[in-house]
Wavefront OBJ file of the C-alpha trace (Angstrom):
o trace
v -72.227 39.476 -160.052
v -75.477 40.115 -158.183
v -76.912 43.582 -157.652
v -76.094 43.384 -153.951
v -72.415 42.628 -154.590
v -72.190 45.446 -157.154
v -73.625 47.843 -154.578
v -71.104 46.714 -151.957
v -68.261 47.075 -154.471
v -69.327 50.617 -155.308
v -69.626 51.473 -151.620
v -66.145 50.079 -150.947
v -64.697 52.049 -153.874
v -66.371 55.237 -152.640
v -65.001 54.723 -149.124
v -61.483 54.154 -150.436
v -61.659 57.304 -152.577
v -62.988 59.313 -149.625
v -60.226 57.937 -147.369
v -57.507 58.861 -149.872
v -58.992 62.313 -150.469
v -59.048 62.860 -146.717
v -55.413 61.806 -146.486
v -54.457 64.405 -149.100
v -56.325 67.058 -147.096
v -54.646 65.898 -143.895
v -51.148 66.095 -145.397
v -51.883 69.641 -146.601
v -52.694 70.541 -142.981
v -49.459 68.969 -141.759
v -47.563 71.344 -144.025
v -49.132 74.497 -142.535
v -46.629 76.926 -140.929
v -46.874 78.605 -137.535
v -49.962 80.800 -137.319
v -49.703 84.431 -136.147
v -46.171 84.091 -134.716
v -46.117 87.573 -133.130
v -49.359 87.320 -131.132
v -49.201 87.304 -127.323
v -51.510 84.877 -125.498
v -52.355 84.224 -121.867
v -50.539 80.877 -121.949
v -48.385 78.611 -124.056
v -49.587 75.008 -123.869
v -47.134 72.256 -124.798
v -48.197 68.660 -125.379
v -45.457 66.205 -124.477
v -44.538 63.274 -126.680
v -41.990 64.489 -129.215
v -38.828 66.467 -129.810
v -38.686 70.283 -129.998
v -42.011 70.817 -128.259
v -40.788 71.785 -124.788
v -37.821 73.660 -126.277
v -40.199 75.761 -128.387
v -42.544 76.383 -125.464
v -39.701 77.590 -123.269
v -38.429 79.877 -126.019
v -41.893 81.405 -126.455
v -42.183 81.981 -122.703
v -38.735 83.600 -122.571
v -39.705 85.868 -125.487
v -42.700 87.157 -123.535
v -45.288 85.529 -125.787
v -47.332 84.400 -122.756
v -47.701 84.809 -119.006
v -47.324 81.098 -118.252
v -46.268 77.826 -119.837
v -48.433 74.767 -119.212
v -46.889 71.405 -120.112
v -49.567 68.722 -120.359
v -48.926 64.994 -120.126
v -45.797 65.018 -117.966
v -44.885 61.715 -116.284
v -45.801 61.401 -112.630
v -42.980 62.438 -110.326
v -41.239 64.706 -112.835
v -40.834 68.239 -111.493
v -40.022 71.468 -113.298
v -36.344 71.574 -112.345
v -35.811 68.017 -113.578
v -37.572 68.791 -116.860
v -35.435 71.882 -117.447
v -32.253 69.883 -116.921
v -33.221 67.749 -119.903
v -33.491 70.773 -122.223
v -30.209 72.023 -123.715
v -29.834 75.799 -123.456
v -33.012 76.188 -121.411
v -33.644 79.893 -120.726
v -32.934 81.193 -117.236
v -35.495 82.674 -114.859
v -38.590 80.991 -116.307
v -39.145 78.238 -113.753
v -41.595 80.353 -111.771
v -43.922 80.619 -114.775
v -44.069 76.910 -115.681
v -46.896 74.609 -114.622
v -46.764 70.848 -115.212
v -49.848 68.723 -115.792
v -49.522 65.074 -114.789
v -53.051 63.765 -115.415
v -53.123 63.312 -119.205
v -51.901 60.259 -121.074
v -53.401 60.978 -124.514
v -54.558 63.912 -126.652
v -58.086 63.943 -125.267
v -56.614 63.946 -121.771
v -54.350 66.851 -122.755
v -57.381 68.857 -123.842
v -59.405 68.114 -120.700
v -56.452 68.756 -118.394
v -55.720 72.055 -120.115
v -59.370 73.123 -120.022
v -59.462 72.633 -116.250
v -56.228 74.578 -115.753
v -57.360 77.475 -117.968
v -60.598 77.696 -116.013
v -58.671 77.882 -112.750
v -56.388 80.605 -114.115
v -59.138 82.587 -115.844
v -57.207 82.549 -119.131
v -58.853 83.101 -122.518
v -56.132 82.490 -125.109
v -53.428 79.898 -125.704
v -50.665 79.134 -128.163
v -50.800 75.380 -128.694
v -47.429 73.700 -129.289
v -47.169 70.168 -130.658
v -45.705 68.369 -133.676
v -47.015 69.390 -137.088
v -48.400 65.906 -137.814
v -50.247 65.913 -134.451
v -51.654 69.448 -134.640
v -54.914 68.730 -136.467
v -56.010 66.057 -133.993
v -54.919 68.255 -131.085
v -56.963 71.174 -132.438
v -59.980 68.916 -132.863
v -59.820 67.748 -129.240
v -59.027 71.198 -127.833
v -61.817 72.896 -129.798
v -64.274 70.415 -128.323
v -62.962 70.600 -124.750
v -62.360 74.342 -124.399
v -65.097 76.974 -124.132
v -65.799 78.738 -127.445
v -64.488 82.063 -126.150
v -60.928 80.743 -125.763
v -58.649 81.613 -128.665
v -56.327 78.839 -129.831
v -53.276 79.737 -131.940
v -51.648 76.657 -133.518
v -47.866 76.624 -133.172
v -46.575 73.423 -134.821
v -42.988 72.311 -134.486
v -41.322 70.385 -137.284
v -39.274 67.413 -136.085
v -36.552 65.969 -138.287
v -38.162 64.046 -141.141
v -41.559 65.723 -140.733
v -40.848 69.002 -142.477
v -42.960 69.891 -145.546
v -40.211 69.026 -148.035
v -39.453 65.584 -146.645
v -42.775 64.243 -145.345
v -42.670 61.284 -147.698
v -38.913 60.887 -148.084
v -38.630 58.344 -145.267
v -40.750 55.241 -144.823
v -41.002 55.835 -141.094
v -42.293 59.372 -141.554
v -44.952 58.270 -144.026
v -46.071 55.633 -141.537
v -46.361 58.248 -138.764
v -48.461 60.514 -141.014
v -50.843 57.732 -142.045
v -51.180 56.475 -138.459
v -51.929 59.997 -137.225
v -54.551 60.379 -139.962
v -56.240 57.159 -138.810
v -56.206 58.468 -135.217
v -57.709 61.752 -136.432
v -60.579 59.885 -138.104
v -61.149 57.925 -134.899
v -61.239 61.131 -132.846
v -63.556 62.779 -135.372
v -66.201 60.064 -135.119
v -65.729 59.145 -131.455
v -68.662 61.303 -130.226
v -71.014 59.226 -132.389
v -70.343 56.127 -130.286
v -69.023 57.504 -126.989
v -70.222 60.477 -124.944
v -67.808 63.327 -124.485
v -66.208 62.982 -121.029
v -67.032 65.721 -118.573
v -64.315 68.057 -117.398
v -63.573 67.285 -113.781
v -63.522 70.125 -111.311
v -60.468 70.853 -109.196
v -59.773 68.295 -106.463
l 1 2 3 4 5 6 7 8 9 10 11 12 13 14 15 16 17 18 19 20 21 22 23 24 25 26 27 28 29 30 31 32 33 34 35 36 37 38 39 40 41 42 43 44 45 46 47 48 49 50 51 52 53 54 55 56 57 58 59 60 61 62 63 64 65 66 67 68 69 70 71 72 73 74 75 76 77 78 79 80 81 82 83 84 85 86 87 88 89 90 91 92 93 94 95 96 97 98 99 100 101 102 103 104 105 106 107 108 109 110 111 112 113 114 115 116 117 118 119 120 121 122 123 124 125 126 127 128 129 130 131 132 133 134 135 136 137 138 139 140 141 142 143 144 145 146 147 148 149 150 151 152 153 154 155 156 157 158 159 160 161 162 163 164 165 166 167 168 169 170 171 172 173 174 175 176 177 178 179 180 181 182 183 184 185 186 187 188 189 190 191 192 193 194 195 196 197 198 199 200 201 202 203
């Protein structure tokens, strides 16, 4: 084997080891519990796309953990009353404090949409609600998009099959974790090849 091929083989081995080590780190982050559960923030921000997220956001709002609930990534045409009808045991009297965002269709869009809304409201702290396996990528995008003075408290929810004790018990769950890790890597290195999109002002 030539020196060039040996070098490529070593590079490939190093990349595989780094990828696997990163996956172990990522899984450890997926297992992290809710941070600072008693803190009150200006807003609860829920990212749509999975079970328990909106339910948890509504519960936090009803408990007085925030002034408003912002749900990012809602389908066009869906209004607050219709969304609440889809949530079993939705708390009463919270509709006035819910704002729906319809512009985002991915995690980066969630972060940019939320940043614009927070600027309009003058808010400086949020509790971020999304699935545990999605939280690390969401935090990466939100940390980049939001001003550094805004406090972000992670509040993961744990869908069936994605709890710490059963992350690898189901083939489908393992696939979701690995796919989310690949997406995280893509988001991490995206600024090296693409400029960060500017936050659009209010229309």
